[in-house]
N, C-alpha and C positions, 0 to 999 in steps of 0.2 A: 503494500500500500504505499502509494506517495502521501506525505504529510507536510503542509506548510505550516509555520507556527511563527507568528509576529510577534514581537516580543519575546521570542525565544531566548534571549541573553538575559532575563529578568529574573527574580526569586521565582516564581512558580513557572515560568517559562522553559527555564533551564532544567528543571527536575521533570517536567513534561517533556522536553525533549529527548532527556536520557530513558524516561520511560518509551518511549515511541522506538527508539533506538535497539532497546532489549527485546522488542518486541519484532525485529528485523524489519521493519519500515524505513523508507528512503526520507530522510527529514530533510528539508529546506528551513532554515532560520534567517529570520527577518530583524533587525535591530540596529537603531541608532547611537545605542548606548550613552544615551543622555542620562537614564536612570538604571539601565542593564550593565553589566559588568561582563568585560572579556573573560574574567578569571570564572566564571561560571560554566562557560562552556568548553574552556581549553581543553578538557578530556574529552571533548566530544567530536569536536571538529577534524581532530586526525583520525577519526574512526571514518572506515567506510560509510558510505550512505548519509553520511551528513555533509551540508552545503553550510556554509554562514555567508549571509550577504550584510556587510555593514550599510545600512540604508536607511531613511525615513519614508515610510509609507505615504505621506502627503505628497512628495517629490518622486518616488522610486518609478521607473519604468517597469510596468507591469508587463509590457509586452516583450520582455526578455523572458518571460517565463511561461512554460506550458502548464496543463492542465494537473490540479492534483484531486486526489480522492477526499481527503478531508482538509478543513482549514481552520486552525485554531487561531482565532483573532484576539491576541493578550496584549497587544502592543497598546501603552498607555502609563505614565506616571501614575502610581497608585497609593501611596502614603499622602497624607497631609501637609509633610515638608516637601515631597516632591512635586505634586501639583500646585502648591505655594510658590515653590522656586520658578516653575515652567507653566502657568497659569493658560498660555494662550497654545504653546504647544499640547498640552493636554485637550483642550477644546478642538484644536484642529485634528489631533489625531483620533478622536474618538467622532468627530463627526464627518471632516472630508476623509480621514484615511479609512474609515469604514467603509465610506459609500464607495472609494476607490478600490478597496480588496472585493467588495461585493459586485463592482461594475466587472471587474478581472474574471470573479466567477462566471457571470452571466455570459461574458465573451468566450470563456473556454469550456463552457458547459461543465465546470468542475461541481460535483454534486451536491457537496454537503459542506456545511458553514457552522462552528460554534463560536459564539461571541462569550467572552469573558466579560462579563458584566460583574454587578458589586450589589451588597446588600446597602449601599450608601443610596441607592434608588427609592430606598423607604425612608429616608430623611431620618430625622428623631422621631420616630413610631409613636403614634398613639395606639396600634394596635400590637398585642403582645402575645405569644411570638409572631413572629411576622410569616404568614402566609403568601404564595406567590400571587393572591389575588387582590392583594393588599395594594393600593396605588399609592400609599407613602405620603410625606407631610414634609416636604422640602422646601427651602429657600431659595429661588429662584434668582435672587439679587444680594448675594452675602459671599464670604470669604471660602465656600467649600463648594459655590454653584458652578466652578467651573469643573470638577468633575462631576458630580451629581448629574447636574443637568446633562453635562457631556456624554454621561453613560446612559441617560433616560433619552437622548437622541439616538444614540447608538443602537439601543433597542427598538425604537421606533422605525428607524430606516432598516434595520433587520427584518423586522415584521412585514415592512411594504416591500421588501425583496422578495421574501417567501410568498408574499400573496401575489404580488404582479407578475413574478417570473416564475414561478415554481422552485426555487431553491430550496433544497431541504435545510431549513436554518433551526438551529437550537440556541437557547439562552442560557448560561450557566449563572445565577447570582450569587456570586462568591463571598461569603462571610470570613471575619478575620482568620489569616492563616499565618502560621509560624513555623520556624525551621530552619535548617541551615540553609545557607546562601540568600540571608536575609542581609540588607545591608546596615552596618552599625549606625548609621546617621540617619535612618530614612524615618525619624521620628514615630515609629510604633511602639506600643505600649510595651511589648516583649523586648524588642531590640533596646529601647531605651533602658529598661531597668537591668536588664543584664548586662551592659555595656557600663551602667552607673555603678553596678554591686561589684564587678570585676577590677574596676578601676579605683576603687573606693571613694567615688563620689556620692553625695548626696541621691538618693532615690526620690524622684521629682513625680509626686500624684497631683494631677490638676484635679480642681474642685475638691471634694471631700472623699474624693474615692469609691462613692456608693455608685458611680455608674459602672453598668456591666458591659463585659464583652464575651463572647462564646468562641473559644480558640480552638482552629482545627489543625492538626497537624499536616504538613505538605504533602507527606506521601499519600495521605487519605485523601486530600484535596486532587492530586494528580489521577489517584484513582476513580474519584467520582467524575473528573473532565473527562478522561478516557470512555468510559463508559456512557455517558452521554453522548460524548461524538459519534461511536462506532457502532451502538446499538441501531438496528433496524427498527423502523415507527415511529420515530420521537420527534418527527419534523414539526416546527413550531411549536415544542415544550418550551415552556420556562420551568427552570428547576432550582431550588435553592440547595446549594453545597454547603455546610458548614458543621459544626459540632453543636449541639445544641446544651450541652451544658454549660452554662452559664455561670458566671462568677464576676465579683465586683473587681472595679482595677486594683483595689486595695487589697483583696486578697490574691490577687496574682503577683502584686508586689512582694507580698510577705513570702508566698510559696517561692520566687526567686531568689528572694534574698536568703533564704532557709537553704536551698539547693546549692548556691553559690558560697554560703559560710560566711556572707559578707558582714560587717559591722555597719555598712552605711546607714546613716540615719534616714528615714522616711520624711520628708517635707513635703508643704502641701503649698499649690500657686493657683491662681486664678484660673477657671476654666477659659476654655476658647470659646468663641460664637458658634452656635450651631452644632456643636459638640453633641453625637446622639447619646440620651442617658440610658437607653436600655437596647440592647442588639442581641437576638436568639433568635435563631431560625427554626421554623417548622419545615421537617424533611420528611414528613409523611409521603410526597412525591416522590422523592429519592428512594425511599425503600420500597416504594410499591412500583415505581416503574425503571429502576436501576438494580435494585436489591442490594443498594448501596447504604451504608453508614459508617461514619468513624470507627475505627479499631484502636488508635493510639492514644492511652491515657494522658492527660494534661502532663502530669508529673514526670513520666517517661518522656515525653516529647521535649519538654523543657530541659531535662538533662542533656539529650541528644544535641539541643540548640545550645547549649552554655558550653558544652564542650566545642562544637564550632566556633563559637565567639574567642574562646580561650586561646584556640590555634592560629585563630586570624589576628586579633590584637597585641 
């Protein structure tokens, strides 16, 4: 099977590329490396069947490529630090970039497209846990809108290409994911806490720490993405992928502090505008349609992640 992964040098994308290569697929990665890291794919691009193209999908000449059996569209800055640093690139990648990838698929009759969307389309939710049918509570004019609304647009154009041109499209709404290959400065809860603990700095909790996150280990997420993309009969499906094991941010900080054996103090700072207060996926559809649910327990996944950061820093 021929597979294209946009954003394949990123955190989740690089794990997905490795997974596809282990299944003997021919993999092409496109990434402009503004938030992806060449380090993530160095072990992969020397392998037979793996091609890396350093390019921006907003300007890349897709006419240089032949058709693919499956396209995984993961290109986009994905953490608040990243999309705050690159707001216009985030908007253009999810709008123009998604349009150009879908148009490439239409022209080449590539049959199957998976959009990596996000739980952020739910905004600061008034429904808990979040089901796929929930329309969300999103601020379209604020510091997170460059990502939240860009992903909502990406879903809309994916739906339109599916209904207008008959492309087999699927949407994965990805909830908080963690594991090796995270960037230490990406501003996510797990990477922040781990780097602060192992460097002896204060552990920064925004607000009072009562806001919640549901953390999914990256191998579980990749398995879910692969199942959603490769199973027949799932065209036009939108499926939450995440771990319903909900923890407060303060609980996560204390778990990481214990795992690292850190003496760092927990300090509290004002919370950012529009930061979601509760986040937990309803994964009923994933269980029913994919036979999927997370297998890696939080503490075990955090041990693996701490080990990765100790070797990296």
